[in-house]
Gaussian input, Z-matrix of N, CA and C with variables (Angstrom, degrees):
# hf/3-21g

backbone

0 1
 N
 C     1     B1
 C     2     B2     1     A1
 N     3     B3     2     A2     1     D1
 C     4     B4     3     A3     2     D2
 C     5     B5     4     A4     3     D3
 N     6     B6     5     A5     4     D4
 C     7     B7     6     A6     5     D5
 C     8     B8     7     A7     6     D6
 N     9     B9     8     A8     7     D7
 C    10    B10     9     A9     8     D8
 C    11    B11    10    A10     9     D9
 N    12    B12    11    A11    10    D10
 C    13    B13    12    A12    11    D11
 C    14    B14    13    A13    12    D12
 N    15    B15    14    A14    13    D13
 C    16    B16    15    A15    14    D14
 C    17    B17    16    A16    15    D15
 N    18    B18    17    A17    16    D16
 C    19    B19    18    A18    17    D17
 C    20    B20    19    A19    18    D18
 N    21    B21    20    A20    19    D19
 C    22    B22    21    A21    20    D20
 C    23    B23    22    A22    21    D21
 N    24    B24    23    A23    22    D22
 C    25    B25    24    A24    23    D23
 C    26    B26    25    A25    24    D24
 N    27    B27    26    A26    25    D25
 C    28    B28    27    A27    26    D26
 C    29    B29    28    A28    27    D27
 N    30    B30    29    A29    28    D28
 C    31    B31    30    A30    29    D29
 C    32    B32    31    A31    30    D30
 N    33    B33    32    A32    31    D31
 C    34    B34    33    A33    32    D32
 C    35    B35    34    A34    33    D33
 N    36    B36    35    A35    34    D34
 C    37    B37    36    A36    35    D35
 C    38    B38    37    A37    36    D36
 N    39    B39    38    A38    37    D37
 C    40    B40    39    A39    38    D38
 C    41    B41    40    A40    39    D39
 N    42    B42    41    A41    40    D40
 C    43    B43    42    A42    41    D41
 C    44    B44    43    A43    42    D42
 N    45    B45    44    A44    43    D43
 C    46    B46    45    A45    44    D44
 C    47    B47    46    A46    45    D45
 N    48    B48    47    A47    46    D46
 C    49    B49    48    A48    47    D47
 C    50    B50    49    A49    48    D48
 N    51    B51    50    A50    49    D49
 C    52    B52    51    A51    50    D50
 C    53    B53    52    A52    51    D51
 N    54    B54    53    A53    52    D52
 C    55    B55    54    A54    53    D53
 C    56    B56    55    A55    54    D54
 N    57    B57    56    A56    55    D55
 C    58    B58    57    A57    56    D56
 C    59    B59    58    A58    57    D57
 N    60    B60    59    A59    58    D58
 C    61    B61    60    A60    59    D59
 C    62    B62    61    A61    60    D60
 N    63    B63    62    A62    61    D61
 C    64    B64    63    A63    62    D62
 C    65    B65    64    A64    63    D63
 N    66    B66    65    A65    64    D64
 C    67    B67    66    A66    65    D65
 C    68    B68    67    A67    66    D66
 N    69    B69    68    A68    67    D67
 C    70    B70    69    A69    68    D68
 C    71    B71    70    A70    69    D69
 N    72    B72    71    A71    70    D70
 C    73    B73    72    A72    71    D71
 C    74    B74    73    A73    72    D72
 N    75    B75    74    A74    73    D73
 C    76    B76    75    A75    74    D74
 C    77    B77    76    A76    75    D75
 N    78    B78    77    A77    76    D76
 C    79    B79    78    A78    77    D77
 C    80    B80    79    A79    78    D78
 N    81    B81    80    A80    79    D79
 C    82    B82    81    A81    80    D80
 C    83    B83    82    A82    81    D81
 N    84    B84    83    A83    82    D82
 C    85    B85    84    A84    83    D83
 C    86    B86    85    A85    84    D84
 N    87    B87    86    A86    85    D85
 C    88    B88    87    A87    86    D86
 C    89    B89    88    A88    87    D87
 N    90    B90    89    A89    88    D88
 C    91    B91    90    A90    89    D89
 C    92    B92    91    A91    90    D90
 N    93    B93    92    A92    91    D91
 C    94    B94    93    A93    92    D92
 C    95    B95    94    A94    93    D93
 N    96    B96    95    A95    94    D94
 C    97    B97    96    A96    95    D95
 C    98    B98    97    A97    96    D96
 N    99    B99    98    A98    97    D97
 C   100   B100    99    A99    98    D98
 C   101   B101   100   A100    99    D99
 N   102   B102   101   A101   100   D100
 C   103   B103   102   A102   101   D101
 C   104   B104   103   A103   102   D102
 N   105   B105   104   A104   103   D103
 C   106   B106   105   A105   104   D104
 C   107   B107   106   A106   105   D105
 N   108   B108   107   A107   106   D106
 C   109   B109   108   A108   107   D107
 C   110   B110   109   A109   108   D108
 N   111   B111   110   A110   109   D109
 C   112   B112   111   A111   110   D110
 C   113   B113   112   A112   111   D111
 N   114   B114   113   A113   112   D112
 C   115   B115   114   A114   113   D113
 C   116   B116   115   A115   114   D114
 N   117   B117   116   A116   115   D115
 C   118   B118   117   A117   116   D116
 C   119   B119   118   A118   117   D117
 N   120   B120   119   A119   118   D118
 C   121   B121   120   A120   119   D119
 C   122   B122   121   A121   120   D120
 N   123   B123   122   A122   121   D121
 C   124   B124   123   A123   122   D122
 C   125   B125   124   A124   123   D123
 N   126   B126   125   A125   124   D124
 C   127   B127   126   A126   125   D125
 C   128   B128   127   A127   126   D126
 N   129   B129   128   A128   127   D127
 C   130   B130   129   A129   128   D128
 C   131   B131   130   A130   129   D129
 N   132   B132   131   A131   130   D130
 C   133   B133   132   A132   131   D131
 C   134   B134   133   A133   132   D132
 N   135   B135   134   A134   133   D133
 C   136   B136   135   A135   134   D134
 C   137   B137   136   A136   135   D135
 N   138   B138   137   A137   136   D136
 C   139   B139   138   A138   137   D137
 C   140   B140   139   A139   138   D138
 N   141   B141   140   A140   139   D139
 C   142   B142   141   A141   140   D140
 C   143   B143   142   A142   141   D141
 N   144   B144   143   A143   142   D142
 C   145   B145   144   A144   143   D143
 C   146   B146   145   A145   144   D144
 N   147   B147   146   A146   145   D145
 C   148   B148   147   A147   146   D146
 C   149   B149   148   A148   147   D147
 N   150   B150   149   A149   148   D148
 C   151   B151   150   A150   149   D149
 C   152   B152   151   A151   150   D150
 N   153   B153   152   A152   151   D151
 C   154   B154   153   A153   152   D152
 C   155   B155   154   A154   153   D153
 N   156   B156   155   A155   154   D154
 C   157   B157   156   A156   155   D155
 C   158   B158   157   A157   156   D156
 N   159   B159   158   A158   157   D157
 C   160   B160   159   A159   158   D158
 C   161   B161   160   A160   159   D159
 N   162   B162   161   A161   160   D160
 C   163   B163   162   A162   161   D161
 C   164   B164   163   A163   162   D162
 N   165   B165   164   A164   163   D163
 C   166   B166   165   A165   164   D164
 C   167   B167   166   A166   165   D165
 N   168   B168   167   A167   166   D166
 C   169   B169   168   A168   167   D167
 C   170   B170   169   A169   168   D168
 N   171   B171   170   A170   169   D169
 C   172   B172   171   A171   170   D170
 C   173   B173   172   A172   171   D171
 N   174   B174   173   A173   172   D172
 C   175   B175   174   A174   173   D173
 C   176   B176   175   A175   174   D174
 N   177   B177   176   A176   175   D175
 C   178   B178   177   A177   176   D176
 C   179   B179   178   A178   177   D177
 N   180   B180   179   A179   178   D178
 C   181   B181   180   A180   179   D179
 C   182   B182   181   A181   180   D180
 N   183   B183   182   A182   181   D181
 C   184   B184   183   A183   182   D182
 C   185   B185   184   A184   183   D183
 N   186   B186   185   A185   184   D184
 C   187   B187   186   A186   185   D185
 C   188   B188   187   A187   186   D186
 N   189   B189   188   A188   187   D187
 C   190   B190   189   A189   188   D188
 C   191   B191   190   A190   189   D189
 N   192   B192   191   A191   190   D190
 C   193   B193   192   A192   191   D191
 C   194   B194   193   A193   192   D192
 N   195   B195   194   A194   193   D193
 C   196   B196   195   A195   194   D194
 C   197   B197   196   A196   195   D195
 N   198   B198   197   A197   196   D196
 C   199   B199   198   A198   197   D197
 C   200   B200   199   A199   198   D198
 N   201   B201   200   A200   199   D199
 C   202   B202   201   A201   200   D200
 C   203   B203   202   A202   201   D201
 N   204   B204   203   A203   202   D202
 C   205   B205   204   A204   203   D203
 C   206   B206   205   A205   204   D204
 N   207   B207   206   A206   205   D205
 C   208   B208   207   A207   206   D206
 C   209   B209   208   A208   207   D207
 N   210   B210   209   A209   208   D208
 C   211   B211   210   A210   209   D209
 C   212   B212   211   A211   210   D210
 N   213   B213   212   A212   211   D211
 C   214   B214   213   A213   212   D212
 C   215   B215   214   A214   213   D213
 N   216   B216   215   A215   214   D214
 C   217   B217   216   A216   215   D215
 C   218   B218   217   A217   216   D216
 N   219   B219   218   A218   217   D217
 C   220   B220   219   A219   218   D218
 C   221   B221   220   A220   219   D219
 N   222   B222   221   A221   220   D220
 C   223   B223   222   A222   221   D221
 C   224   B224   223   A223   222   D222
 N   225   B225   224   A224   223   D223
 C   226   B226   225   A225   224   D224
 C   227   B227   226   A226   225   D225
 N   228   B228   227   A227   226   D226
 C   229   B229   228   A228   227   D227
 C   230   B230   229   A229   228   D228
 N   231   B231   230   A230   229   D229
 C   232   B232   231   A231   230   D230
 C   233   B233   232   A232   231   D231
 N   234   B234   233   A233   232   D232
 C   235   B235   234   A234   233   D233
 C   236   B236   235   A235   234   D234
 N   237   B237   236   A236   235   D235
 C   238   B238   237   A237   236   D236
 C   239   B239   238   A238   237   D237
 N   240   B240   239   A239   238   D238
 C   241   B241   240   A240   239   D239
 C   242   B242   241   A241   240   D240
 N   243   B243   242   A242   241   D241
 C   244   B244   243   A243   242   D242
 C   245   B245   244   A244   243   D243

   B1=1.4364
   B2=1.5208
   B3=1.3148
   B4=1.4608
   B5=1.5177
   B6=1.3052
   B7=1.4566
   B8=1.5277
   B9=1.3028
   B10=1.4587
   B11=1.5168
   B12=1.3150
   B13=1.4475
   B14=1.5127
   B15=1.3285
   B16=1.4516
   B17=1.5209
   B18=1.3126
   B19=1.4570
   B20=1.5307
   B21=1.3090
   B22=1.4646
   B23=1.5160
   B24=1.3081
   B25=1.4581
   B26=1.5150
   B27=1.3027
   B28=1.4544
   B29=1.5305
   B30=1.3152
   B31=1.4644
   B32=1.5259
   B33=1.3166
   B34=1.4655
   B35=1.5223
   B36=1.3131
   B37=1.4612
   B38=1.5162
   B39=1.3318
   B40=1.4598
   B41=1.5172
   B42=1.3179
   B43=1.4623
   B44=1.5226
   B45=1.3261
   B46=1.4601
   B47=1.5157
   B48=1.3291
   B49=1.4548
   B50=1.5251
   B51=1.3096
   B52=1.4680
   B53=1.5180
   B54=1.3161
   B55=1.4527
   B56=1.5152
   B57=1.3249
   B58=1.4562
   B59=1.5162
   B60=1.3157
   B61=1.4667
   B62=1.5231
   B63=1.3079
   B64=1.4697
   B65=1.5211
   B66=1.2987
   B67=1.4556
   B68=1.5280
   B69=1.3299
   B70=1.4718
   B71=1.5275
   B72=1.3268
   B73=1.4589
   B74=1.5248
   B75=1.3225
   B76=1.4601
   B77=1.5223
   B78=1.3208
   B79=1.4575
   B80=1.5322
   B81=1.3130
   B82=1.4689
   B83=1.5198
   B84=1.3222
   B85=1.4645
   B86=1.5164
   B87=1.3179
   B88=1.4659
   B89=1.5252
   B90=1.3155
   B91=1.4714
   B92=1.5233
   B93=1.3198
   B94=1.4626
   B95=1.5198
   B96=1.3374
   B97=1.4512
   B98=1.5208
   B99=1.3157
   B100=1.4709
   B101=1.5181
   B102=1.3211
   B103=1.4591
   B104=1.5204
   B105=1.3199
   B106=1.4657
   B107=1.5258
   B108=1.3273
   B109=1.4602
   B110=1.5322
   B111=1.3250
   B112=1.4624
   B113=1.5305
   B114=1.3320
   B115=1.4626
   B116=1.5250
   B117=1.3222
   B118=1.4589
   B119=1.5297
   B120=1.3165
   B121=1.4608
   B122=1.5254
   B123=1.3201
   B124=1.4674
   B125=1.5285
   B126=1.3222
   B127=1.4622
   B128=1.5220
   B129=1.3169
   B130=1.4554
   B131=1.5248
   B132=1.3083
   B133=1.4645
   B134=1.5321
   B135=1.3254
   B136=1.4576
   B137=1.5281
   B138=1.3314
   B139=1.4668
   B140=1.5157
   B141=1.3258
   B142=1.4653
   B143=1.5161
   B144=1.3348
   B145=1.4700
   B146=1.5271
   B147=1.3329
   B148=1.4663
   B149=1.5258
   B150=1.3134
   B151=1.4674
   B152=1.5224
   B153=1.3216
   B154=1.4641
   B155=1.5172
   B156=1.3085
   B157=1.4598
   B158=1.5186
   B159=1.3194
   B160=1.4717
   B161=1.5278
   B162=1.3201
   B163=1.4622
   B164=1.5247
   B165=1.3187
   B166=1.4690
   B167=1.5320
   B168=1.3176
   B169=1.4581
   B170=1.5260
   B171=1.3359
   B172=1.4679
   B173=1.5261
   B174=1.3490
   B175=1.4677
   B176=1.5262
   B177=1.3261
   B178=1.4713
   B179=1.5267
   B180=1.3197
   B181=1.4608
   B182=1.5237
   B183=1.3191
   B184=1.4646
   B185=1.5169
   B186=1.3258
   B187=1.4670
   B188=1.5284
   B189=1.3171
   B190=1.4625
   B191=1.5259
   B192=1.3204
   B193=1.4626
   B194=1.5299
   B195=1.3299
   B196=1.4698
   B197=1.5273
   B198=1.3400
   B199=1.4731
   B200=1.5190
   B201=1.3029
   B202=1.4635
   B203=1.5309
   B204=1.3248
   B205=1.4626
   B206=1.5231
   B207=1.3262
   B208=1.4570
   B209=1.5263
   B210=1.3373
   B211=1.4773
   B212=1.5193
   B213=1.3322
   B214=1.4603
   B215=1.5145
   B216=1.3122
   B217=1.4805
   B218=1.5100
   B219=1.3209
   B220=1.4570
   B221=1.5093
   B222=1.3029
   B223=1.4635
   B224=1.5252
   B225=1.2926
   B226=1.4672
   B227=1.5150
   B228=1.3117
   B229=1.4714
   B230=1.5253
   B231=1.2965
   B232=1.4729
   B233=1.5201
   B234=1.3060
   B235=1.4630
   B236=1.5319
   B237=1.3087
   B238=1.4744
   B239=1.5269
   B240=1.2835
   B241=1.4683
   B242=1.5323
   B243=1.2980
   B244=1.4780
   B245=1.4948
   A1=109.05
   A2=116.32
   A3=120.94
   A4=109.98
   A5=116.35
   A6=119.97
   A7=110.57
   A8=115.51
   A9=121.29
   A10=110.15
   A11=115.76
   A12=120.27
   A13=114.16
   A14=117.18
   A15=120.89
   A16=108.62
   A17=118.38
   A18=122.24
   A19=113.88
   A20=118.73
   A21=120.82
   A22=109.25
   A23=116.21
   A24=119.21
   A25=106.79
   A26=117.10
   A27=120.62
   A28=110.32
   A29=118.65
   A30=121.10
   A31=111.00
   A32=117.14
   A33=120.35
   A34=110.44
   A35=117.03
   A36=120.78
   A37=110.94
   A38=117.18
   A39=120.25
   A40=111.64
   A41=116.77
   A42=119.88
   A43=111.03
   A44=116.62
   A45=120.50
   A46=112.42
   A47=115.99
   A48=120.55
   A49=110.28
   A50=117.35
   A51=119.04
   A52=110.03
   A53=116.80
   A54=121.01
   A55=108.59
   A56=115.77
   A57=119.09
   A58=109.32
   A59=116.21
   A60=121.45
   A61=111.91
   A62=115.63
   A63=120.85
   A64=111.00
   A65=115.81
   A66=122.93
   A67=108.21
   A68=119.03
   A69=120.88
   A70=113.12
   A71=117.27
   A72=119.73
   A73=110.19
   A74=116.93
   A75=120.10
   A76=110.76
   A77=117.17
   A78=120.69
   A79=110.41
   A80=117.28
   A81=120.87
   A82=110.75
   A83=117.12
   A84=120.66
   A85=109.87
   A86=117.38
   A87=120.69
   A88=110.55
   A89=117.32
   A90=120.57
   A91=112.48
   A92=118.53
   A93=120.50
   A94=111.91
   A95=116.83
   A96=120.32
   A97=112.43
   A98=117.50
   A99=122.38
   A100=112.19
   A101=117.39
   A102=120.53
   A103=111.85
   A104=118.17
   A105=120.34
   A106=110.80
   A107=117.51
   A108=121.19
   A109=110.71
   A110=115.71
   A111=120.63
   A112=110.48
   A113=116.47
   A114=120.30
   A115=111.35
   A116=116.73
   A117=119.70
   A118=110.86
   A119=116.52
   A120=120.50
   A121=110.61
   A122=116.88
   A123=120.74
   A124=110.68
   A125=116.45
   A126=120.60
   A127=111.24
   A128=116.63
   A129=120.90
   A130=110.15
   A131=116.12
   A132=120.25
   A133=111.22
   A134=117.10
   A135=120.33
   A136=110.40
   A137=115.45
   A138=121.11
   A139=112.80
   A140=115.76
   A141=120.64
   A142=114.55
   A143=117.38
   A144=121.95
   A145=113.26
   A146=116.30
   A147=120.14
   A148=108.63
   A149=117.46
   A150=121.38
   A151=111.94
   A152=117.05
   A153=119.90
   A154=111.71
   A155=117.26
   A156=121.17
   A157=112.19
   A158=117.19
   A159=122.45
   A160=110.66
   A161=117.19
   A162=120.35
   A163=112.70
   A164=118.18
   A165=120.25
   A166=109.85
   A167=117.32
   A168=121.92
   A169=111.20
   A170=116.41
   A171=120.44
   A172=109.82
   A173=116.24
   A174=119.94
   A175=111.48
   A176=117.82
   A177=120.86
   A178=110.59
   A179=117.23
   A180=120.63
   A181=110.66
   A182=117.01
   A183=120.86
   A184=112.27
   A185=117.14
   A186=120.91
   A187=110.49
   A188=116.71
   A189=120.18
   A190=110.51
   A191=116.65
   A192=120.01
   A193=111.06
   A194=117.89
   A195=121.47
   A196=110.16
   A197=116.88
   A198=119.99
   A199=110.36
   A200=116.77
   A201=121.72
   A202=109.81
   A203=117.15
   A204=120.45
   A205=110.76
   A206=116.60
   A207=120.72
   A208=111.00
   A209=116.21
   A210=120.31
   A211=110.58
   A212=116.93
   A213=120.24
   A214=111.66
   A215=116.62
   A216=120.66
   A217=112.05
   A218=115.60
   A219=119.36
   A220=110.84
   A221=115.96
   A222=118.35
   A223=110.88
   A224=115.32
   A225=119.77
   A226=110.91
   A227=116.79
   A228=120.02
   A229=109.34
   A230=114.57
   A231=119.19
   A232=109.27
   A233=114.35
   A234=119.15
   A235=108.82
   A236=116.60
   A237=118.19
   A238=109.80
   A239=115.50
   A240=119.48
   A241=108.03
   A242=115.63
   A243=120.18
   A244=110.61
   D1=147.52
   D2=-179.51
   D3=-68.89
   D4=159.06
   D5=-178.27
   D6=-65.20
   D7=155.53
   D8=-178.75
   D9=-57.11
   D10=139.18
   D11=178.54
   D12=84.64
   D13=-3.81
   D14=-179.98
   D15=-77.70
   D16=140.93
   D17=-171.95
   D18=-70.70
   D19=-17.75
   D20=-178.26
   D21=-110.21
   D22=135.45
   D23=168.54
   D24=-101.71
   D25=154.98
   D26=-179.80
   D27=-60.11
   D28=-41.52
   D29=-178.04
   D30=-61.08
   D31=-47.46
   D32=179.32
   D33=-65.82
   D34=-39.81
   D35=-179.37
   D36=-64.34
   D37=-41.00
   D38=-179.61
   D39=-66.24
   D40=-30.43
   D41=177.52
   D42=-84.43
   D43=-6.61
   D44=-178.53
   D45=75.11
   D46=20.77
   D47=-177.90
   D48=-105.08
   D49=131.41
   D50=175.25
   D51=-74.66
   D52=149.83
   D53=172.65
   D54=-89.60
   D55=170.36
   D56=174.78
   D57=-58.28
   D58=148.14
   D59=178.46
   D60=54.96
   D61=42.99
   D62=-179.39
   D63=-57.49
   D64=135.72
   D65=177.55
   D66=-71.19
   D67=125.37
   D68=-179.49
   D69=-58.56
   D70=-34.43
   D71=178.61
   D72=-66.17
   D73=-42.96
   D74=178.03
   D75=-61.87
   D76=-38.83
   D77=178.97
   D78=-63.31
   D79=-40.91
   D80=178.63
   D81=-66.01
   D82=-42.05
   D83=179.04
   D84=-64.74
   D85=-39.67
   D86=178.90
   D87=-58.95
   D88=-37.65
   D89=-179.69
   D90=-70.56
   D91=-17.58
   D92=179.36
   D93=-78.91
   D94=-19.38
   D95=-174.44
   D96=88.95
   D97=7.74
   D98=-177.30
   D99=-110.70
   D100=20.24
   D101=-176.55
   D102=-62.69
   D103=-41.63
   D104=-178.25
   D105=-60.81
   D106=-44.15
   D107=178.43
   D108=-64.46
   D109=-38.54
   D110=178.30
   D111=-63.12
   D112=-44.98
   D113=179.95
   D114=-64.47
   D115=-39.05
   D116=178.02
   D117=-63.68
   D118=-40.21
   D119=177.28
   D120=-64.99
   D121=-43.29
   D122=177.97
   D123=-59.64
   D124=-44.03
   D125=179.90
   D126=-62.32
   D127=-44.13
   D128=179.19
   D129=-60.84
   D130=-45.84
   D131=-179.13
   D132=-63.69
   D133=-39.48
   D134=179.54
   D135=-66.08
   D136=-38.44
   D137=-179.58
   D138=-71.22
   D139=-49.50
   D140=-169.80
   D141=-98.14
   D142=-18.64
   D143=178.47
   D144=57.07
   D145=26.71
   D146=-178.75
   D147=-155.45
   D148=110.13
   D149=-175.87
   D150=-60.54
   D151=-26.17
   D152=-179.68
   D153=-65.62
   D154=-24.47
   D155=177.95
   D156=-88.90
   D157=4.26
   D158=-177.83
   D159=-120.52
   D160=30.60
   D161=-174.39
   D162=-63.11
   D163=-36.17
   D164=178.53
   D165=-61.22
   D166=-42.97
   D167=179.77
   D168=-70.16
   D169=-38.97
   D170=177.47
   D171=-60.63
   D172=-46.03
   D173=-179.55
   D174=-65.35
   D175=-40.04
   D176=-179.74
   D177=-64.00
   D178=-43.61
   D179=178.86
   D180=-66.47
   D181=-43.42
   D182=178.19
   D183=-62.01
   D184=-41.00
   D185=179.48
   D186=-65.94
   D187=-40.33
   D188=178.59
   D189=-62.72
   D190=-45.61
   D191=179.87
   D192=-65.79
   D193=-36.83
   D194=178.28
   D195=-64.52
   D196=-41.43
   D197=176.89
   D198=-61.86
   D199=-40.22
   D200=179.15
   D201=-61.91
   D202=-45.80
   D203=179.41
   D204=-63.15
   D205=-40.99
   D206=-179.74
   D207=-62.00
   D208=-41.50
   D209=178.61
   D210=-64.77
   D211=-37.37
   D212=-179.46
   D213=-67.94
   D214=-36.73
   D215=-179.35
   D216=-71.50
   D217=-31.23
   D218=-175.32
   D219=77.32
   D220=-175.55
   D221=-179.56
   D222=-66.96
   D223=137.80
   D224=179.35
   D225=-76.50
   D226=178.90
   D227=179.03
   D228=-63.88
   D229=145.29
   D230=179.68
   D231=-66.25
   D232=138.75
   D233=178.24
   D234=-88.79
   D235=137.33
   D236=177.70
   D237=-69.54
   D238=142.08
   D239=176.60
   D240=-104.61
   D241=141.11
   D242=-178.62
   D243=-91.68

């Protein structure tokens, strides 16, 4: 579950429904397709209060966002082969 006071609940997020007073940042993250990783990171941070203990979640969220950026860029220019 998301930390107290967080604008998204897991139930609403899983249904793809915004809650009242939805956080604009959460809405943007939801559109990336990385909301689940974001929520897991939030939960870890709320539990452990130390980002260093949440490295697995940090890496998962970062990898998801990197994949999203890669898809947006599309294939890069072809590299010449020698």
